[in-house]
C-alpha positions, 0 to 999 in steps of 0.5 A: 500499500502506498504511504500517500495520504488517502482520501477521506472515505466519505468523499469516495464513490461506492466503486472507489471505496470498494476497489480500495477495500479489495486492494487492502484485503489482498494486501493483508492476505499476502501476510507480508505487512508489518504489524503496525502497518497491518493495524493502520491498513485494517482501520482504513479498510473498516472505514471503507467497509462502513462507507460501502455499507452506508451507500448500499443502504441508501441505494436500497432505500431509493430502490424500495421507493419504486413501486409498480402501479397500474400505470407502470413504475412510480416512486413513493416515500420510503417506509422506514422501520417496517 
């Protein structure tokens, strides 16, 4: 992994977050990372994972609002908590 300053996960798209997370997993799976670096990289991965999960949840809520009616698809407010 690069030692450059990484972008704040909150500013990344889902695709950017997922791509970086995949690189982190592959890097850690190689097992050749010093412990201190592993911890730093793992924390970054956890933040990226949380970002991806949040974006997926938001997308699911948006999709859940699409309802098929007699005149075709329409959107409705999300029914949160049901």
